C-alpha angles and dihedrals in degrees: 000000000000117000119256111280094242098045120119124247090253093056091049091056092050092050092051091049097045098049097066090047093054091048092050093049092050092051091050092052092051091051094050091048093051092048094049096045095045088209095311134111110274089211095060091135089082090055090048091053092049091050090051091052091050092050092048093049091048091051091049091049089052092051092049091048091053091048091050090051091051091050091048090053090049092051090051091050092049092047090053090055095057090102092057117117094235091053090049091052092052091048090052091051091050091050089052095050103043092077100052088039089063096248095123130063117258127201129182147100113324149172122237124205122190122197123189140174121251116268114277093245090054092051092050092051095044116110097194133072108317089218088071090072102050134072114250131202091252089059091055091044091051091056092049092046092050090052091051090048089053091056102262112175093205136010129195133189116200087348094303118125116240120224133180093274097045114129125200112205130183113220113177109305093340136076119225120214122180088346095306119113119224132190125212143306093074116203117201119185126189121192113213142073104345094208093053092045094050092047093052093045091050095051102037107119096216092052090046088060090049091052089053087064090055087069096061107128119246097031133326146174113306135232124194125173126182137169116235125207090215138358134171126223110199121226115266109254102173131104118305098190114113119230115203141157121264128200117261118244118247110272094207 
């Protein structure tokens, strides 16, 4: 490479002397590298790590395959025992319990109760406690409990089947049932003897207090009750697992 046109004679002499030195050093480095690698990649550690990962994954896959085979054998063994008397007894118990547990559909005569908040204009004009003019979870629970007390064979709220673990929670101006929020009006249906259901609903003390609030002048919560010739309560199809708190282990 020729020196720049405006460089001085001293700089040209330095450039001519330095270039051979750089070339010699580069050649020496290449020679040392070739001798040390003996024709192999000097960064073989990366290949070693990859090989270890492959071996570990292969071993894990083998373990999982063996576990799957064991489980498949267990399923086959259990399936072969379905004709056993003890298994048949348990199946009979399950068949007996699914109906009262709410896991089967029920149809029959019923009573329907509808609860609703007071109109918005009535709530805005009301001078008392605003909670007097809205439906609360305890009001809905009281209707369902009265229906159970009257011998209802199935109860639904907003069309959802109630079971023994059903929780009714008030969240803001909505009520949550089985994790789903609902706004008023709230429709509760009990399947059973209409006369018995109506009598219990009419005499329940908690519901009598609620009906007192339906008489607030200027607009109030509402109560509607009607007998139905037939209604259907669908089978409960949600989760049956119980979630509960457990004590923490001692940290110390």
